[in-house]
C-alpha positions as CSV (number, residue, x, y, z in Angstrom):
1,M,-38.4,21.1,-77.4
2,Q,-37.6,18.9,-80.4
3,S,-35.8,21.7,-82.2
4,Q,-33.5,22.3,-79.2
5,K,-32.4,18.7,-78.9
6,Q,-30.6,18.7,-82.2
7,F,-27.9,21.1,-80.9
8,K,-24.8,20.2,-79.0
9,R,-24.8,21.5,-75.5
10,R,-22.6,24.5,-74.6
11,F,-22.0,26.0,-71.3
12,S,-20.8,29.5,-70.4
13,F,-20.2,32.0,-67.6
14,E,-21.0,35.7,-67.6
15,F,-18.9,38.4,-65.9
16,F,-19.2,42.2,-65.5
17,P,-16.2,44.4,-66.0
18,P,-14.6,45.3,-62.6
19,K,-14.3,48.9,-61.6
20,T,-11.2,48.7,-59.3
21,D,-7.8,47.0,-59.2
22,Q,-9.2,44.9,-56.4
23,G,-12.1,43.9,-58.5
24,K,-9.7,42.9,-61.3
25,E,-7.7,40.7,-59.0
26,K,-10.9,39.0,-57.8
27,L,-12.1,38.4,-61.3
28,Q,-8.8,36.8,-62.2
29,V,-9.3,34.3,-59.4
30,V,-12.9,33.6,-60.4
31,R,-11.8,33.2,-64.0
32,D,-9.0,30.8,-63.1
33,Q,-11.4,28.7,-61.0
34,L,-14.2,28.6,-63.6
35,S,-11.8,27.9,-66.4
36,E,-10.9,24.6,-64.7
37,V,-14.3,23.1,-65.8
38,N,-13.5,24.1,-69.5
39,P,-16.6,26.2,-70.4
40,D,-17.2,26.9,-74.0
41,F,-16.9,30.6,-73.5
42,F,-17.1,33.5,-71.0
43,S,-19.1,36.6,-71.8
44,V,-18.6,40.2,-70.5
45,T,-21.4,42.7,-70.0
46,F,-21.6,46.2,-71.5
47,G,-23.0,49.0,-69.3
48,A,-26.1,51.1,-70.1
49,G,-25.4,53.4,-72.9
50,G,-21.9,52.0,-73.3
51,S,-20.9,53.3,-69.9
52,T,-18.4,50.5,-69.4
53,R,-17.1,50.4,-72.9
54,D,-13.4,50.7,-72.2
55,R,-13.6,48.4,-69.1
56,T,-15.5,45.8,-71.2
57,V,-12.9,45.9,-73.9
58,D,-10.1,45.5,-71.5
59,T,-11.8,42.7,-69.6
60,V,-12.7,40.8,-72.8
61,L,-9.2,41.0,-74.3
62,S,-7.5,40.1,-71.0
63,L,-9.7,37.0,-70.5
64,H,-9.5,36.0,-74.2
65,R,-5.7,36.1,-74.2
66,Q,-5.7,33.6,-71.3
67,G,-7.1,30.8,-73.4
68,I,-10.9,30.7,-73.0
69,S,-13.0,32.1,-75.8
70,T,-14.6,35.3,-74.6
71,A,-17.7,37.1,-76.0
72,P,-18.2,40.8,-75.5
73,H,-21.7,42.2,-75.0
74,L,-22.4,45.0,-77.4
75,S,-25.4,47.3,-77.2
76,C,-26.6,50.0,-79.6
77,V,-28.3,52.4,-77.2
78,G,-26.2,55.6,-77.0
79,S,-23.8,54.3,-79.7
80,T,-23.1,55.5,-83.2
81,R,-22.5,53.2,-86.2
82,E,-18.9,54.5,-86.3
83,S,-18.2,53.6,-82.7
84,I,-19.8,50.2,-83.1
85,A,-17.8,49.6,-86.3
86,E,-14.6,50.5,-84.4
87,L,-15.3,47.9,-81.7
88,L,-16.2,45.2,-84.3
89,D,-12.9,45.9,-86.1
90,L,-11.0,45.7,-82.8
91,Y,-12.6,42.4,-81.8
92,K,-12.0,40.9,-85.2
93,E,-8.4,41.9,-85.1
94,H,-8.0,40.1,-81.8
95,E,-9.8,37.0,-83.1
96,I,-12.9,37.3,-81.0
97,E,-15.4,35.0,-82.6
98,R,-18.6,35.6,-80.7
99,I,-20.6,38.7,-79.8
100,V,-23.7,39.1,-77.6
101,A,-25.8,41.8,-79.5
102,L,-28.3,43.7,-77.3
103,R,-30.4,46.8,-77.6
104,G,-29.2,47.8,-74.1
105,D,-30.7,50.0,-71.4
106,M,-31.2,53.7,-71.7
107,P,-29.2,55.5,-69.0
108,S,-31.0,58.1,-66.9
109,G,-30.9,61.5,-68.5
110,M,-30.0,60.2,-72.0
111,G,-32.3,61.9,-74.5
112,A,-31.9,59.8,-77.6
113,A,-31.4,56.0,-78.1
114,G,-28.7,56.4,-80.8
115,E,-28.4,55.7,-84.5
116,L,-29.5,52.1,-84.0
117,R,-32.7,51.7,-81.9
118,Y,-33.3,48.0,-81.6
119,A,-31.3,44.8,-81.3
120,N,-32.4,43.6,-84.8
121,E,-30.9,46.7,-86.3
122,L,-27.6,46.1,-84.4
123,V,-27.5,42.5,-85.7
124,S,-28.1,43.7,-89.2
125,F,-25.3,46.3,-88.9
126,I,-22.9,43.7,-87.6
127,R,-23.6,41.4,-90.5
128,E,-23.3,44.4,-93.0
129,H,-20.0,45.5,-91.5
130,S,-18.4,42.2,-90.6
131,G,-20.1,39.5,-92.6
132,D,-19.9,36.1,-90.9
133,A,-16.9,37.0,-88.8
134,F,-18.9,36.6,-85.6
135,N,-21.3,34.2,-84.1
136,I,-24.0,36.5,-82.9
137,E,-25.9,35.8,-79.7
138,V,-29.1,37.7,-78.9
139,A,-31.3,37.9,-75.8
140,A,-34.5,35.9,-75.4
141,Y,-37.3,36.5,-72.8
142,P,-39.3,33.4,-71.9
143,E,-41.5,35.6,-69.6
144,F,-41.5,38.4,-72.3
145,H,-39.6,41.6,-72.3
146,P,-40.8,44.0,-69.6
147,Q,-41.3,46.8,-72.2
148,A,-43.1,44.6,-74.8
149,R,-46.6,45.8,-75.7
150,S,-47.8,42.2,-75.9
151,A,-46.6,38.6,-75.9
152,E,-47.1,38.4,-79.6
153,E,-45.2,41.5,-80.3
154,D,-42.3,40.2,-78.2
155,L,-42.1,37.0,-80.2
156,K,-42.1,39.1,-83.4
157,N,-39.3,41.2,-82.1
158,F,-37.3,38.0,-81.4
159,A,-38.0,36.7,-84.9
160,R,-36.7,40.0,-86.4
161,K,-33.4,39.4,-84.6
162,V,-33.2,35.9,-86.1
163,E,-34.1,37.2,-89.6
164,A,-31.4,39.8,-89.2
165,G,-28.7,37.2,-88.8
166,A,-28.6,36.0,-85.1
167,N,-27.0,32.5,-84.7
168,S,-28.3,31.7,-81.2
169,A,-29.8,33.2,-78.1
170,I,-29.4,33.4,-74.3
171,T,-32.4,33.9,-72.2
172,Q,-33.1,36.3,-69.4
173,Y,-33.0,34.2,-66.1
174,F,-36.2,32.6,-64.9
175,F,-37.4,30.3,-62.2
176,N,-40.4,28.7,-63.9
177,V,-39.2,26.1,-66.3
178,D,-42.6,26.0,-68.0
179,S,-42.1,29.5,-69.3
180,Y,-39.0,28.3,-71.1
181,F,-40.7,25.3,-72.6
182,Y,-43.7,27.3,-73.7
183,F,-41.4,29.9,-75.3
184,I,-39.5,27.3,-77.3
185,D,-42.8,25.7,-78.3
186,R,-44.0,29.1,-79.6
187,L,-40.7,29.6,-81.5
188,E,-41.0,26.2,-83.1
189,K,-44.5,27.0,-84.4
190,M,-43.0,30.1,-86.0
191,G,-40.4,28.0,-87.7
192,I,-37.5,29.5,-85.5
193,T,-35.1,26.8,-84.6
194,I,-31.9,28.5,-83.4
195,P,-30.4,27.3,-80.1
196,V,-31.9,29.1,-77.1
197,V,-29.8,28.6,-74.0
198,P,-31.3,29.1,-70.6
199,G,-29.8,31.9,-68.5
200,I,-29.3,30.8,-64.9
201,M,-29.1,33.3,-62.0
202,P,-27.8,31.7,-58.8
203,I,-29.6,32.9,-55.6
204,V,-27.2,34.4,-53.1
205,N,-29.0,37.5,-51.8
206,F,-32.8,37.9,-51.7
207,S,-32.9,41.7,-51.7
208,S,-30.5,41.9,-54.7
209,L,-32.5,39.2,-56.5
210,T,-35.7,41.1,-56.0
211,R,-34.2,44.3,-57.3
212,F,-32.7,42.6,-60.4
213,S,-36.0,40.9,-61.1
214,E,-38.1,44.0,-60.9
215,M,-35.8,45.7,-63.3
216,C,-35.7,42.9,-65.9
217,G,-39.2,41.5,-65.5
218,A,-38.2,38.1,-64.3
219,E,-40.8,36.6,-62.1
220,I,-40.0,35.1,-58.7
221,P,-42.8,32.6,-58.0
222,R,-44.7,33.3,-54.8
223,W,-43.6,30.1,-53.1
224,I,-39.9,30.9,-53.8
225,R,-40.3,34.4,-52.6
226,K,-42.1,33.3,-49.4
227,Q,-39.4,30.7,-48.6
228,L,-36.6,33.3,-49.1
229,E,-38.5,35.8,-47.0
230,A,-38.7,33.2,-44.2
231,Y,-34.9,32.9,-44.1
232,G,-34.5,36.6,-43.3
233,D,-30.8,37.4,-42.9
234,D,-29.7,33.8,-42.9
235,S,-27.5,33.9,-45.9
236,V,-26.3,30.3,-45.5
237,S,-29.9,29.0,-45.8
238,I,-30.7,31.3,-48.7
239,R,-27.7,30.0,-50.6
240,K,-28.4,26.4,-49.8
241,F,-32.0,26.7,-50.8
242,G,-31.1,28.5,-54.0
243,E,-28.5,25.9,-54.9
244,E,-30.9,23.0,-54.4
245,L,-33.7,24.8,-56.3
246,L,-31.5,25.7,-59.3
247,T,-29.8,22.3,-59.5
248,E,-33.2,20.7,-59.8
249,M,-34.4,23.3,-62.4
250,C,-31.2,23.0,-64.5
251,G,-31.5,19.2,-64.4
252,K,-35.1,19.4,-65.7
253,L,-34.0,21.8,-68.5
254,L,-31.1,19.6,-69.6
255,D,-33.1,16.4,-69.4
256,A,-35.8,18.0,-71.6
257,G,-33.2,18.9,-74.3
258,A,-32.1,22.5,-73.5
259,P,-28.9,23.2,-75.4
260,G,-26.8,24.1,-72.5
261,L,-26.7,26.6,-69.6
262,H,-25.4,30.2,-69.3
263,F,-24.6,31.3,-65.7
264,Y,-24.9,34.9,-64.6
265,T,-22.0,34.6,-62.1
266,L,-22.0,38.2,-60.6
267,N,-18.2,37.7,-60.6
268,Q,-18.4,34.9,-58.0
269,T,-17.3,31.3,-58.4
270,E,-19.1,29.2,-55.7
271,P,-22.8,29.7,-56.5
272,S,-22.4,28.7,-60.1
273,I,-19.8,26.0,-59.7
274,S,-21.9,24.3,-56.9
275,I,-24.8,23.9,-59.3
276,W,-22.4,22.7,-62.0
277,K,-20.9,20.0,-59.7
278,N,-24.4,18.9,-58.4
279,L,-25.4,18.3,-62.0
280,G,-22.4,16.1,-62.5
281,L,-21.1,18.0,-65.5
282,G,-17.5,17.6,-64.4
283,Q,-14.6,18.9,-66.6
284,R,-16.0,19.1,-70.1
285,D,-14.3,18.9,-73.5
286,K,-14.8,22.1,-75.4
287,I,-17.5,22.0,-78.1
288,A,-17.0,23.8,-81.4
289,F,-20.2,25.8,-81.9
């Protein structure tokens, strides 16, 4: 973890673009509450195949205008170079400084991936089109991408994204801290030393967590799964257990030198902010990164 200790910590919260006016109002409340702790940035997801493109853009620009740096997710699946270039120009015009560059998921029924097939190709295209206008974040998979042919191939894929121009990375969520430490150790041996920030998924609903984890390949350790199963429909106990578990996990990550935390908020305040407060992070000064 020596390579990660050299970086200043940064903290961020992720949202998804709301579908309804009610959802927009709720997100505004969540945004106001989370902005009180002065995160380094918010990020906004991009639906499979660009299915939320317009809503993502609207959410990003709305949040960004309100004073917290906001990073749009951008995926290449189902997109053309022209459409990606239009988004890059728009974000540059509005002084967006950070982009989360992803391959993205293939929507059901879509026959072709698009002109750019992989995240490293998207990163290369962003650099070719926009130079150094953006800090580029990419995804990292401590437990390896669910579609990777092997662990070694997955590490090589990550290296390709770094070689293409990625500045830093955010991991898929995980519940086994050893997987993160091992992943960083493997990167260090490959000479890769960009910041890799752990992604944190608060536990609020067992069935939703199970569904998400099956889709993205995140392992729920057996002892955690059994404990959550034991609570049944007791949502209060599930949330309390999840808060205690993730507070301890985040503490271990930060103590060992992880360069920050990225919370997958699911457009909720309380689960993430409770962990934040338990860690004693308080109201932070922004960090230039």
